[in-house]
Backbone as CSV, one residue per row, in Angstrom:
resi,resn,N_x,N_y,N_z,CA_x,CA_y,CA_z,C_x,C_y,C_z
1,MET,-30.284,47.464,47.198,-30.245,47.273,45.590,-28.322,47.200,45.223
2,LYS,-27.548,47.928,46.259,-26.544,47.479,46.114,-26.190,45.869,45.958
3,ASN,-26.756,44.788,47.049,-26.400,43.641,46.696,-27.121,43.019,45.388
4,THR,-28.442,43.364,44.843,-28.626,43.176,43.898,-27.349,43.316,42.958
5,ILE,-27.274,44.528,42.616,-26.383,44.769,41.887,-25.028,44.139,41.781
6,THR,-24.414,43.574,42.940,-23.566,42.762,43.054,-23.832,41.431,42.963
7,SER,-24.753,41.153,43.265,-25.069,39.601,42.636,-25.052,39.297,41.245
8,ILE,-26.198,40.328,40.461,-25.704,40.424,38.965,-24.177,39.917,38.413
9,LEU,-23.643,41.090,39.458,-21.906,41.037,38.617,-21.324,39.897,39.328
10,ALA,-21.539,39.305,39.822,-20.903,38.273,40.385,-21.553,36.909,39.365
11,CYS,-22.952,36.769,39.390,-23.515,35.876,38.273,-22.615,36.012,36.961
12,ALA,-22.470,37.233,36.344,-22.246,37.386,35.051,-20.802,37.224,34.806
13,ALA,-19.795,37.077,36.283,-18.486,36.840,35.997,-18.242,35.726,36.117
14,ILE,-19.428,34.697,36.902,-19.303,33.183,36.769,-19.650,32.702,35.194
15,ALA,-21.043,33.431,34.783,-20.973,33.022,33.553,-19.678,33.186,32.412
16,ALA,-19.068,34.412,32.893,-18.004,34.578,31.730,-17.342,33.274,32.251
17,THR,-17.027,32.805,33.206,-15.688,32.223,33.560,-15.962,30.670,32.978
18,MET,-17.232,30.326,33.076,-17.893,28.502,32.448,-18.113,29.072,30.869
19,SER,-18.022,30.280,30.688,-18.107,29.926,29.192,-16.614,29.992,28.874
20,ALA,-16.112,31.053,29.458,-14.481,30.411,29.068,-13.864,29.304,29.262
21,CYS,-13.955,28.373,30.217,-13.664,26.755,30.443,-14.472,25.977,29.643
22,SER,-15.662,26.553,29.219,-16.077,25.627,28.129,-15.113,25.727,26.841
23,GLY,-14.818,26.759,26.398,-14.357,26.811,25.100,-12.982,26.513,25.384
24,ALA,-12.490,26.103,26.833,-11.357,25.796,26.410,-10.982,24.148,26.457
25,THR,-12.442,23.579,27.073,-12.468,22.463,27.182,-12.737,21.539,25.603
26,THR,-13.581,22.562,25.135,-13.664,22.423,23.465,-12.355,22.469,22.602
27,ALA,-12.135,23.804,22.607,-10.342,23.361,22.172,-9.701,22.213,22.405
28,ALA,-9.895,21.422,23.952,-8.729,20.780,24.248,-9.193,19.494,23.675
29,ASN,-10.837,19.060,23.564,-11.074,18.001,23.072,-11.089,17.926,21.186
30,SER,-10.865,18.953,20.653,-10.328,19.519,19.545,-8.963,18.874,19.286
31,ASN,-8.647,19.117,20.063,-6.854,18.612,19.877,-6.526,17.231,19.844
32,ASP,-7.538,16.823,20.861,-7.217,15.445,21.590,-7.757,13.906,20.061
33,VAL,-8.591,14.712,19.116,-8.911,13.654,17.779,-7.117,13.304,17.243
34,LYS,-7.525,12.000,17.407,-6.446,11.103,16.501,-6.153,11.272,15.138
35,THR,-5.509,11.832,14.592,-5.337,11.532,13.144,-4.306,11.271,12.522
36,VAL,-4.683,10.361,11.612,-3.566,9.307,11.114,-3.633,9.719,9.698
37,THR,-2.499,9.906,8.826,-2.626,10.286,6.954,-1.884,9.079,6.821
38,LEU,-2.544,8.579,5.530,-1.630,6.943,5.625,-1.766,7.593,3.733
39,ALA,-0.474,7.167,3.053,-0.101,6.929,1.805,-0.842,5.894,0.959
40,SER,-1.298,6.192,-0.150,-2.236,4.897,-0.967,-1.563,5.349,-2.271
41,VAL,-1.088,4.560,-3.419,-0.437,4.825,-4.584,-1.498,4.011,-5.448
42,PRO,-2.180,4.997,-5.904,-3.467,4.689,-7.241,-2.703,3.904,-8.293
43,GLY,-3.593,2.704,-8.508,-3.098,1.663,-9.665,-2.505,0.780,-8.755
44,TRP,-1.957,0.781,-7.460,-0.830,-0.599,-6.829,-1.778,-1.057,-5.783
45,ASP,-2.631,-2.473,-6.706,-4.161,-2.512,-5.654,-3.660,-3.262,-4.777
46,ASP,-2.802,-3.987,-3.896,-2.117,-5.003,-2.716,-2.194,-3.387,-1.677
47,THR,-1.513,-2.231,-2.499,-1.000,-1.139,-1.312,-2.644,-0.342,-1.141
48,VAL,-3.116,-0.387,-2.112,-4.591,0.232,-2.088,-5.681,-0.306,-1.322
49,ALA,-5.418,-2.099,-1.140,-6.495,-2.611,-0.340,-5.750,-2.656,1.172
50,VAL,-4.062,-2.844,1.437,-4.077,-2.897,2.599,-4.307,-1.093,3.414
51,THR,-4.166,-0.229,2.853,-4.616,0.673,3.292,-5.802,1.378,3.664
52,GLY,-6.954,0.879,2.607,-8.316,0.798,2.913,-8.569,-0.336,3.982
53,LEU,-8.241,-1.335,4.599,-8.206,-2.058,5.270,-7.728,-1.314,7.133
54,TRP,-6.655,-0.920,6.767,-6.356,-0.297,8.203,-7.060,0.902,8.214
55,SER,-7.842,1.463,7.081,-8.697,2.742,7.189,-9.453,2.605,7.900
56,VAL,-10.090,1.443,7.928,-11.125,0.950,8.433,-10.786,0.364,10.094
57,LEU,-10.007,-0.139,9.980,-9.564,-0.689,11.459,-9.199,0.182,12.769
58,LEU,-8.256,1.251,12.179,-7.893,2.444,12.335,-9.070,3.414,13.364
59,GLU,-9.749,3.663,12.627,-10.844,4.362,12.590,-12.109,3.523,14.002
60,GLU,-12.058,2.629,13.730,-12.677,1.675,14.595,-11.852,2.062,15.931
61,LYS,-10.487,2.067,16.014,-9.981,2.200,17.177,-9.940,3.766,17.546
62,GLY,-10.872,4.442,17.004,-10.730,6.037,17.775,-10.177,7.177,16.865
63,TYR,-9.276,5.906,15.910,-8.704,7.421,14.656,-9.546,8.070,13.608
64,LYS,-9.332,9.472,13.193,-9.578,9.854,12.138,-8.138,9.700,11.137
65,VAL,-9.104,9.131,9.815,-7.867,8.382,8.820,-7.958,9.292,8.016
66,GLU,-7.024,9.436,6.992,-6.827,10.826,6.046,-5.799,9.848,5.176
67,THR,-6.422,9.544,3.481,-5.484,8.741,2.746,-5.052,9.846,1.844
68,LYS,-4.161,9.719,1.786,-3.209,10.573,0.653,-2.696,10.203,-0.745
69,ASN,-3.524,10.037,-1.569,-2.915,9.404,-2.969,-1.862,9.856,-3.599
70,ILE,-0.557,9.122,-3.769,0.577,10.033,-4.306,1.517,8.471,-4.746
71,ASP,2.454,9.032,-5.231,3.685,7.975,-6.022,4.351,8.001,-5.048
72,LEU,5.112,6.787,-4.900,5.853,5.669,-4.034,6.911,6.724,-3.429
73,ALA,7.813,7.194,-4.034,8.744,8.153,-3.517,8.710,9.566,-3.170
74,PRO,7.207,10.365,-3.972,7.468,11.431,-2.764,6.398,10.902,-1.481
75,GLY,5.645,9.422,-1.615,5.160,9.083,-0.494,6.084,8.629,1.034
76,PHE,7.351,8.079,0.623,8.298,7.718,1.292,9.064,9.064,2.060
77,ALA,9.066,10.175,1.102,9.322,11.592,1.210,8.483,12.526,2.467
78,GLY,7.270,11.761,2.168,6.314,12.484,2.975,6.413,12.152,4.273
79,VAL,6.430,10.299,4.366,6.470,9.667,5.668,7.796,10.045,6.259
80,ALA,8.928,10.322,6.239,10.209,10.818,6.556,10.277,12.115,7.019
81,ARG,9.522,13.262,6.578,9.199,14.826,6.742,8.062,14.702,7.948
82,GLY,6.971,13.752,7.832,6.252,13.870,8.340,4.309,14.278,8.250
83,ASP,4.648,14.725,6.671,3.877,15.170,6.484,2.205,13.579,6.336
84,ILE,2.964,12.861,6.330,2.036,11.767,6.007,2.713,10.917,7.183
85,ASP,1.537,9.974,7.900,2.043,9.317,8.760,2.622,7.623,8.883
86,GLY,1.806,7.311,7.550,2.561,5.817,7.250,2.196,5.728,5.888
87,LEU,3.113,4.577,5.275,3.291,3.839,4.220,3.263,2.383,4.500
88,LEU,2.165,2.149,3.880,1.701,0.283,4.503,2.158,-0.602,4.022
89,ASN,3.337,-0.502,2.789,3.167,-1.659,1.515,5.084,-1.602,0.995
90,ALA,5.721,-1.269,2.146,7.360,-1.335,2.076,8.081,-2.628,1.113
91,TRP,8.378,-3.193,0.335,8.840,-4.409,-0.422,10.677,-3.937,0.038
92,LEU,10.606,-4.853,1.067,12.140,-4.909,1.444,12.387,-6.301,1.674
93,PRO,13.862,-6.831,1.926,14.933,-6.032,1.822,15.250,-5.289,0.443
94,THR,14.728,-5.516,-0.821,15.549,-5.039,-2.200,14.582,-4.126,-2.662
95,THR,13.195,-4.477,-2.891,12.514,-3.741,-4.080,12.492,-2.111,-3.367
96,HIS,12.216,-1.798,-2.404,12.294,-0.393,-2.181,13.184,-0.013,-1.271
97,ALA,14.600,-0.630,-1.534,15.341,-0.305,-0.447,16.218,0.692,-0.562
98,THR,16.167,1.787,-2.011,16.616,2.673,-2.124,16.053,3.631,-1.070
99,TYR,14.734,3.399,-1.008,13.908,4.597,-0.012,13.803,4.489,1.147
100,ALA,13.966,3.191,1.679,14.368,3.193,2.643,15.485,3.284,3.874
101,GLU,16.559,3.189,2.750,17.972,3.420,3.070,18.044,5.305,3.363
102,LYS,17.482,5.901,2.355,17.596,7.123,2.447,17.163,8.151,3.343
103,TYR,16.127,7.534,3.914,15.249,7.970,4.889,15.163,6.887,6.129
104,LYS,16.113,6.444,6.404,16.168,5.341,7.562,16.009,6.406,9.010
105,ASP,16.984,7.348,9.179,16.581,8.159,10.334,15.788,8.495,10.543
106,ASP,14.507,8.428,9.669,12.914,9.301,10.074,11.982,8.565,9.772
107,ILE,12.462,6.986,9.921,11.213,6.084,9.663,11.360,4.911,10.792
108,ALA,10.033,4.723,11.094,10.094,3.435,11.835,9.550,2.422,10.862
109,VAL,10.623,1.092,10.509,9.745,-0.227,9.786,9.486,-1.089,10.587
110,ALA,8.429,-1.426,10.512,7.492,-2.825,11.374,8.801,-3.893,11.630
111,ASP,8.346,-4.653,12.585,9.594,-5.643,13.287,9.683,-7.089,12.083
112,LYS,8.633,-7.025,11.609,8.641,-7.946,10.549,7.441,-7.790,9.045
113,PRO,7.742,-8.493,8.386,6.623,-8.468,7.269,5.295,-8.772,7.865
114,TYR,4.333,-8.149,7.334,3.082,-8.794,7.603,2.942,-9.880,6.141
115,PHE,3.205,-9.862,5.188,3.610,-11.028,4.144,5.113,-10.847,3.262
116,GLY,5.200,-12.076,3.525,6.802,-12.653,2.961,7.183,-13.120,1.702
117,ASN,5.745,-13.184,0.945,6.870,-13.564,-0.166,5.982,-12.756,-0.950
118,ASP,6.869,-11.996,-1.099,6.404,-10.643,-2.982,7.195,-10.837,-3.900
119,GLU,6.769,-11.493,-5.358,7.403,-11.412,-6.293,7.314,-10.362,-7.310
120,LEU,8.388,-10.369,-7.658,8.199,-9.446,-9.178,8.166,-10.420,-9.946
121,VAL,7.445,-10.505,-11.318,7.342,-11.427,-12.234,6.788,-10.240,-13.635
122,LEU,7.070,-10.986,-14.683,6.779,-10.574,-16.031,5.614,-11.720,-16.333
123,ALA,4.416,-11.022,-16.338,3.270,-12.185,-16.887,2.931,-12.178,-18.571
124,VAL,2.085,-12.581,-19.045,1.759,-13.245,-20.251,0.484,-13.655,-20.402
125,PRO,-0.189,-13.705,-21.020,-1.266,-14.503,-21.279,-1.393,-16.123,-20.982
126,GLU,-2.164,-16.841,-20.277,-1.635,-18.085,-20.222,-1.774,-18.977,-21.413
127,SER,-2.192,-18.734,-22.239,-2.486,-19.346,-23.629,-1.101,-18.794,-24.795
128,ALA,-0.153,-18.042,-23.766,1.412,-17.947,-24.589,1.772,-19.088,-24.540
129,PRO,2.922,-19.541,-25.964,3.348,-20.710,-25.504,4.642,-20.738,-24.780
130,GLU,4.917,-19.416,-24.577,6.450,-19.017,-24.151,6.150,-19.546,-21.945
131,ASN,6.873,-19.940,-21.633,6.793,-20.150,-19.978,7.977,-19.934,-19.161
132,THR,9.399,-19.193,-19.949,10.315,-18.639,-18.875,10.630,-17.322,-19.582
133,ILE,11.593,-16.573,-19.089,11.955,-15.281,-19.721,13.016,-15.686,-20.670
134,SER,13.429,-16.842,-20.674,14.385,-17.081,-21.967,13.778,-17.158,-23.093
135,GLU,12.802,-17.841,-22.931,11.872,-18.322,-23.817,10.974,-16.991,-24.450
136,LEU,10.719,-16.469,-23.867,10.614,-14.724,-24.291,11.433,-14.224,-24.988
137,VAL,13.047,-14.116,-24.404,14.104,-13.379,-25.362,13.978,-13.934,-26.388
138,GLN,13.956,-15.327,-26.661,13.684,-15.785,-28.083,12.746,-15.450,-28.685
139,ASN,11.597,-15.425,-28.478,10.731,-14.819,-29.386,10.475,-13.504,-29.502
140,ALA,11.385,-12.639,-28.964,10.752,-11.334,-28.680,10.070,-10.448,-29.806
141,GLU,10.190,-10.742,-31.126,9.683,-9.949,-32.240,8.114,-10.384,-31.843
142,LYS,7.719,-11.723,-31.740,6.009,-11.743,-31.269,5.527,-10.981,-30.047
143,TYR,6.329,-9.966,-29.520,5.477,-9.489,-28.139,6.189,-8.025,-28.571
144,ASP,6.533,-7.962,-30.081,6.784,-6.244,-30.362,8.211,-5.783,-29.751
145,ASN,8.876,-6.643,-29.064,10.297,-6.033,-28.670,9.781,-5.090,-27.951
146,LYS,8.986,-5.662,-26.996,9.078,-4.779,-25.757,7.829,-5.269,-24.199
147,ILE,8.327,-4.881,-23.105,7.736,-5.294,-21.888,6.945,-3.712,-21.741
148,ILE,6.205,-4.001,-21.424,4.909,-2.701,-21.058,5.351,-2.665,-19.405
149,GLY,5.598,-1.751,-18.977,5.974,-1.573,-17.756,4.704,-0.685,-16.564
150,ILE,5.396,-0.529,-15.178,4.330,-0.097,-14.485,4.825,1.707,-14.278
151,GLU,4.681,2.191,-13.613,5.140,3.711,-12.965,6.296,3.387,-13.235
152,ALA,7.029,4.980,-13.322,8.601,4.970,-13.741,9.215,4.954,-12.379
153,GLY,8.542,5.547,-11.105,8.987,5.607,-9.674,8.994,4.175,-8.996
154,SER,8.630,3.217,-9.689,8.610,2.047,-8.980,9.758,1.216,-8.515
155,GLY,9.821,0.403,-7.403,11.074,0.003,-7.392,11.235,-1.416,-8.401
156,GLU,10.013,-2.059,-8.828,9.909,-2.735,-10.330,10.642,-2.318,-11.457
157,MET,10.273,-0.995,-11.501,10.687,-0.316,-12.875,12.684,-0.347,-12.803
158,LYS,12.847,-0.086,-11.282,14.314,0.177,-11.541,15.306,-1.159,-11.600
159,LEU,14.306,-1.994,-10.952,14.957,-3.515,-11.133,15.226,-4.023,-12.744
160,LEU,13.923,-3.698,-13.141,13.583,-3.936,-14.813,15.022,-4.356,-15.613
161,PRO,15.521,-3.011,-15.381,16.592,-3.430,-16.715,17.767,-4.136,-16.477
162,ASP,18.102,-4.100,-14.794,19.109,-5.210,-14.678,18.217,-6.555,-14.980
163,VAL,17.291,-7.155,-14.789,16.353,-8.416,-15.157,17.005,-8.578,-17.179
164,VAL,16.460,-7.508,-17.528,16.417,-7.503,-19.012,18.425,-7.894,-19.345
165,ALA,19.264,-7.197,-18.904,20.459,-7.354,-18.558,21.207,-8.773,-18.745
166,LYS,20.379,-9.670,-17.576,20.781,-10.292,-16.803,20.662,-11.667,-18.317
167,TYR,19.919,-11.636,-18.924,19.453,-12.190,-20.188,19.912,-11.759,-21.314
168,SER,20.786,-10.456,-21.427,21.571,-10.012,-22.020,20.563,-10.014,-23.560
169,ALA,19.040,-9.122,-23.344,18.233,-8.868,-24.433,17.988,-7.513,-24.132
170,GLN,18.836,-6.577,-23.942,18.701,-5.043,-24.247,18.451,-4.665,-25.505
171,ASP,18.938,-5.254,-26.368,18.708,-5.004,-27.785,17.433,-5.675,-28.422
172,LYS,16.786,-6.482,-27.851,15.704,-7.600,-28.293,14.299,-6.656,-27.151
173,LEU,14.726,-6.356,-26.249,13.308,-6.102,-25.553,13.314,-4.553,-25.258
174,LYS,12.633,-3.502,-25.339,12.459,-2.465,-24.989,11.713,-2.249,-23.463
175,ILE,11.841,-1.555,-22.764,10.951,-1.482,-21.439,10.237,-0.004,-21.920
176,VAL,9.038,-0.027,-22.000,8.016,1.013,-21.789,7.504,1.324,-20.765
177,GLU,7.960,2.286,-20.381,7.322,2.851,-19.133,5.756,3.487,-19.042
178,GLY,5.118,3.067,-17.423,3.244,3.791,-18.130,2.531,3.259,-16.552
179,SER,2.181,2.832,-16.261,1.104,2.655,-14.990,0.424,1.249,-15.336
180,THR,0.563,1.144,-14.016,-0.357,-0.586,-13.195,-1.647,-0.780,-14.360
181,PRO,-2.265,0.068,-14.388,-3.727,0.316,-14.936,-3.914,0.079,-16.470
182,ALA,-2.786,0.843,-16.963,-2.634,0.897,-18.246,-1.818,-0.801,-18.822
183,ALA,-1.056,-1.246,-18.011,-0.652,-2.530,-17.861,-1.369,-3.519,-18.043
184,LEU,-2.444,-3.604,-17.278,-3.354,-4.716,-16.625,-4.259,-4.441,-18.110
185,ALA,-4.673,-3.143,-18.505,-5.273,-3.114,-19.886,-4.788,-3.429,-20.720
186,ALA,-3.306,-3.743,-21.187,-2.939,-4.136,-22.122,-3.252,-5.784,-22.186
187,LEU,-2.632,-6.177,-20.840,-2.978,-7.435,-20.789,-4.230,-8.257,-21.465
188,LYS,-5.219,-7.194,-20.919,-6.572,-7.893,-20.999,-6.731,-7.999,-22.714
189,SER,-6.329,-6.672,-23.338,-6.547,-6.595,-24.616,-5.496,-7.720,-25.762
190,GLY,-4.899,-8.109,-25.166,-4.446,-9.283,-25.295,-4.793,-10.149,-25.224
191,ILE,-5.459,-10.582,-24.244,-5.801,-11.731,-24.378,-7.193,-12.002,-24.927
192,ASP,-7.873,-10.769,-25.085,-9.079,-10.973,-25.889,-9.230,-10.744,-27.371
193,ASN,-7.861,-9.879,-27.557,-7.304,-10.167,-29.382,-6.275,-11.417,-29.727
194,HIS,-6.060,-12.235,-28.930,-5.014,-13.532,-29.191,-3.701,-12.948,-29.583
195,LYS,-3.234,-11.780,-29.098,-1.925,-11.243,-29.340,-1.135,-11.280,-28.290
196,PRO,-0.175,-11.698,-28.564,0.898,-11.978,-27.464,1.437,-10.532,-26.914
197,VAL,1.400,-10.313,-25.518,1.970,-9.012,-24.694,2.573,-9.462,-23.386
198,VAL,3.337,-8.762,-22.857,3.720,-9.302,-21.796,4.114,-8.195,-21.129
199,VAL,3.844,-7.893,-19.392,3.931,-6.892,-18.702,4.335,-7.120,-17.426
200,ALA,4.828,-6.191,-17.043,5.742,-6.199,-15.745,4.546,-6.232,-14.746
201,LEU,4.324,-6.912,-13.719,3.847,-7.275,-12.773,4.224,-7.876,-11.206
202,TRP,3.496,-8.521,-10.546,3.791,-9.071,-9.343,2.548,-9.764,-8.267
203,LYS,3.707,-10.320,-7.578,2.668,-11.690,-6.846,2.662,-11.499,-5.450
204,PRO,1.805,-11.616,-4.755,0.340,-11.567,-5.253,-0.482,-10.539,-5.721
205,HIS,-0.887,-10.848,-7.031,-2.011,-9.872,-7.208,-3.373,-10.246,-7.920
206,TRP,-4.362,-9.695,-7.567,-5.768,-10.156,-7.928,-5.950,-10.709,-9.543
207,ALA,-5.456,-10.194,-10.198,-5.352,-10.408,-11.980,-4.840,-12.043,-11.997
208,PHE,-4.487,-12.586,-11.151,-3.576,-14.013,-11.699,-4.993,-14.957,-10.881
209,ALA,-5.861,-14.258,-10.042,-7.279,-14.822,-10.180,-8.047,-14.461,-10.946
210,SER,-8.208,-13.769,-11.134,-9.121,-13.340,-12.554,-9.193,-13.130,-13.604
211,MET,-8.097,-13.207,-14.132,-7.721,-13.299,-15.625,-6.743,-14.318,-15.756
212,PRO,-6.848,-14.859,-17.454,-6.346,-16.494,-17.686,-4.718,-15.776,-18.127
213,ILE,-4.171,-15.353,-17.064,-2.623,-14.952,-16.943,-1.918,-15.888,-16.484
214,LYS,-0.382,-15.828,-16.795,0.969,-16.699,-15.974,1.648,-15.569,-16.119
215,ALA,2.740,-15.999,-14.719,4.224,-15.460,-15.115,4.936,-16.397,-14.909
216,LEU,5.757,-15.518,-15.893,7.125,-16.562,-16.830,8.335,-16.790,-15.569
217,LYS,8.727,-18.224,-15.643,9.827,-18.373,-15.260,10.941,-17.897,-15.217
218,ASP,11.356,-17.618,-13.594,12.885,-16.436,-13.919,14.291,-17.574,-14.341
219,ASP,14.168,-18.198,-15.071,14.840,-19.296,-15.281,16.632,-19.125,-14.947
220,ALA,16.744,-17.535,-15.283,18.697,-17.304,-15.314,18.106,-16.537,-13.659
221,GLN,17.141,-16.675,-12.975,17.230,-15.618,-11.718,18.059,-14.301,-11.955
222,GLY,16.849,-13.416,-12.942,17.569,-12.078,-12.657,16.549,-11.165,-11.753
223,TRP,15.734,-11.446,-11.336,14.745,-11.397,-10.190,15.505,-11.267,-8.858
224,PRO,15.275,-10.062,-8.084,15.901,-10.751,-6.643,14.742,-11.588,-5.747
225,LYS,15.517,-12.051,-4.838,14.901,-13.297,-4.192,13.405,-12.122,-3.999
226,PRO,12.254,-13.193,-3.578,10.927,-12.639,-2.922,11.264,-11.671,-1.805
227,ASP,10.613,-10.429,-2.076,10.422,-9.327,-0.773,9.567,-9.668,0.574
228,GLY,9.297,-9.216,1.293,8.693,-8.926,2.365,7.632,-7.671,2.224
229,SER,6.349,-7.856,2.767,5.648,-6.026,2.594,5.721,-5.774,4.454
230,TYR,6.421,-4.953,4.459,6.196,-4.155,5.906,5.218,-2.655,5.710
231,ALA,4.855,-2.490,7.078,4.772,-1.349,7.050,5.592,-0.020,8.132
232,VAL,5.445,0.958,6.961,6.214,2.029,7.249,5.640,3.343,8.047
233,LEU,5.926,3.487,9.363,5.410,5.155,9.921,6.781,5.674,10.051
234,ASN,6.287,7.190,9.795,7.007,8.343,10.615,7.457,7.716,12.050
235,LYS,8.996,8.069,12.483,9.532,7.868,13.694,8.464,8.746,14.444
236,LYS,8.374,9.624,14.766,7.841,10.149,15.674,6.305,10.186,15.740
237,PHE,5.972,10.214,14.861,4.914,9.357,14.989,4.516,8.207,16.095
238,ALA,5.317,6.968,15.640,5.512,5.922,16.174,5.604,6.086,17.094
239,ALA,6.625,7.046,17.757,6.537,6.863,19.390,5.576,7.382,20.064
240,ALA,4.929,8.341,19.401,3.570,9.082,19.519,2.397,8.237,19.869
241,HIS,2.688,7.254,19.477,1.667,6.212,19.333,1.965,4.779,18.846
242,PRO,2.618,4.116,20.013,2.669,3.065,20.365,1.742,2.062,20.206
243,ASP,0.681,2.242,20.079,-0.815,1.356,20.185,-0.563,1.128,18.906
244,VAL,-0.293,2.038,17.709,-0.696,2.085,16.263,0.627,1.039,15.471
245,GLN,2.147,1.467,16.053,2.748,1.122,15.712,3.175,-0.522,16.453
246,GLY,2.188,-1.066,17.415,1.869,-2.326,18.112,0.879,-3.237,17.270
247,TRP,0.165,-2.326,16.653,-1.056,-3.000,15.752,-0.192,-3.616,14.660
248,MET,0.687,-2.365,13.799,1.306,-2.845,12.769,2.556,-3.734,13.043
249,ASN,3.358,-4.410,14.287,3.673,-5.054,14.413,3.084,-6.581,14.255
250,ASN,1.954,-6.544,14.599,1.278,-7.875,14.907,0.661,-7.989,13.610
251,PHE,0.433,-7.487,12.572,0.043,-7.074,11.276,0.337,-8.427,10.659
252,LYS,-0.608,-9.765,10.009,0.229,-11.071,9.251,-1.080,-11.336,8.615
253,LEU,-0.557,-11.118,7.275,-2.089,-12.439,6.171,-1.136,-13.438,5.315
254,THR,-1.725,-14.308,5.046,-1.569,-15.524,4.661,-1.708,-14.869,3.000
255,GLU,-1.163,-15.775,1.979,-1.497,-15.579,0.637,-3.420,-15.610,0.442
256,GLU,-3.909,-16.530,0.960,-5.095,-16.573,0.511,-5.849,-15.376,0.974
257,GLN,-5.649,-14.914,2.060,-6.127,-13.753,2.684,-5.842,-12.134,2.243
258,TYR,-4.248,-12.668,1.312,-4.200,-11.106,0.705,-4.810,-11.279,-0.529
259,ALA,-4.403,-12.390,-1.423,-5.424,-12.216,-2.726,-6.788,-11.691,-2.638
260,SER,-7.403,-12.590,-1.576,-9.072,-12.060,-1.399,-9.542,-10.740,-0.619
261,LEU,-8.328,-10.585,-0.030,-8.591,-8.830,0.332,-8.531,-7.725,-0.860
262,MET,-7.495,-8.513,-1.576,-7.293,-7.667,-2.770,-8.213,-7.448,-3.846
263,LEU,-8.965,-8.754,-4.056,-9.971,-8.932,-4.510,-11.350,-8.497,-4.531
264,THR,-11.246,-8.303,-2.960,-12.672,-7.777,-2.913,-12.477,-6.316,-2.365
265,VAL,-11.634,-5.477,-2.517,-11.469,-4.395,-2.582,-11.514,-3.697,-3.814
266,LYS,-11.021,-4.290,-4.737,-11.280,-4.132,-6.174,-12.322,-4.199,-6.656
267,GLU,-13.229,-5.139,-6.371,-14.486,-5.246,-6.673,-15.494,-4.201,-6.318
268,ALA,-15.017,-3.559,-4.970,-15.859,-2.670,-4.602,-16.187,-1.412,-4.662
269,LYS,-16.621,-0.534,-4.315,-16.864,0.903,-5.010,-15.953,1.990,-4.317
270,ASN,-14.950,1.641,-3.480,-13.859,1.767,-2.534,-13.142,1.111,-1.738
271,PRO,-12.091,1.320,-1.524,-11.380,0.728,-0.600,-12.025,0.492,0.876
272,THR,-12.541,1.280,1.265,-12.877,1.235,2.513,-14.009,0.436,2.247
273,GLU,-15.168,0.506,1.699,-16.065,-0.338,1.840,-15.513,-1.827,1.438
274,GLY,-14.526,-2.101,0.487,-14.040,-3.094,0.173,-13.528,-3.920,1.491
275,ALA,-13.091,-2.701,2.366,-12.191,-3.621,3.481,-13.468,-4.143,4.393
276,ASN,-14.299,-3.271,4.508,-15.742,-3.542,5.772,-16.068,-5.278,4.656
277,LYS,-16.699,-5.238,3.355,-16.820,-6.137,3.124,-15.760,-7.615,3.508
278,TRP,-14.818,-7.449,3.499,-13.819,-8.579,3.937,-13.823,-8.726,5.124
279,LEU,-14.166,-7.997,5.815,-13.710,-7.677,7.343,-15.614,-8.748,8.068
280,GLU,-16.590,-8.495,7.291,-17.389,-9.119,7.308,-17.851,-10.779,7.700
281,ARG,-16.750,-11.106,7.116,-16.338,-12.965,6.798,-15.868,-12.716,8.713
282,PRO,-16.371,-14.139,9.273,-15.828,-14.116,10.559,-14.769,-14.193,10.660
283,GLU,-14.565,-15.593,9.998,-12.792,-16.092,9.653,-11.871,-14.495,9.328
284,ASN,-12.097,-13.380,9.130,-11.442,-12.703,8.562,-11.483,-11.630,9.444
285,ARG,-12.554,-11.512,10.419,-12.721,-10.699,11.809,-12.020,-10.631,12.599
286,THR,-11.856,-12.113,12.863,-10.810,-12.932,14.169,-9.360,-12.889,13.382
287,THR,-8.876,-12.919,12.581,-7.600,-12.678,12.365,-7.536,-11.092,12.643
288,ALA,-8.314,-10.283,11.939,-7.938,-8.833,12.626,-7.900,-8.746,14.272
289,ASP,-8.610,-9.168,14.298,-8.656,-8.575,16.060,-7.442,-9.051,16.829
290,THR,-6.845,-9.992,16.031,-5.610,-10.524,17.034,-4.173,-9.815,16.422
291,TRP,-4.213,-9.126,15.691,-3.420,-7.833,15.206,-3.469,-6.568,16.359
292,LEU,-4.868,-6.286,16.786,-5.419,-4.954,17.323,-5.060,-5.550,18.975
293,LYS,-4.312,-6.541,19.490,-4.296,-6.499,20.787,-3.289,-5.421,21.225
294,THR,-3.508,-5.341,22.624,-2.476,-3.841,22.715,-1.279,-4.200,22.974
295,PRO,-0.684,-3.357,22.537,1.016,-3.534,22.749,1.489,-3.807,24.101
């Protein structure tokens, strides 16, 4: 009887130990889940498209991806603090330089841009007789003496007053802050109603492929030279995940690829669905595979 009781107690102890070990293993597995939080700026179709693309690719590589919709300024601040792991569309060296410089000690910028010809522009309906910003200024009354802008915290809106000043048009053109969707809606309304309208926009953008619009020539060189698009990661996250940092350094898009990605994502129900559809094209999948080489 004594031996039986001893055996029962021993089994119970073993079972308890196994249970404890099982619990520890579960916790360890839980802690091993790799999570990436990416910032996305609503209405910025290039940022939304690239974030959707990398959400798909990172999940294919075993990461759980969370996307946080946020404006640019708090997005940079979140990456610097570590609340957000990455913001994948910083325009440098000019448009977003203020944020990059402010948080330089806490962020890791990719070695090179994944796209190297980002242009800030003023866009008008293709039917408008004006082809340059100087001609816009000369005919400002036709455009209700205003430029319809995008989000107030954007780099473009910070630079736009200097552009207007370069053309000595401060008294002729008022800058109206708004949002990218509202600017595009105003542009479409102008096209549909044959009414002159000018909005702040950028290239590449899907709107130039799907709407009859054009960018006004910057004949007085008021805008800065074209920027590059860079992936930005939290510095500690980058150090802890050299695989992700390496993939971002490998990332490269041609203008045609970038434009098609934006348009495909724009036409989809959500960014990841659009990104998956874009990756279904063999040539795009082949390109993406080159980014995902082991660093």
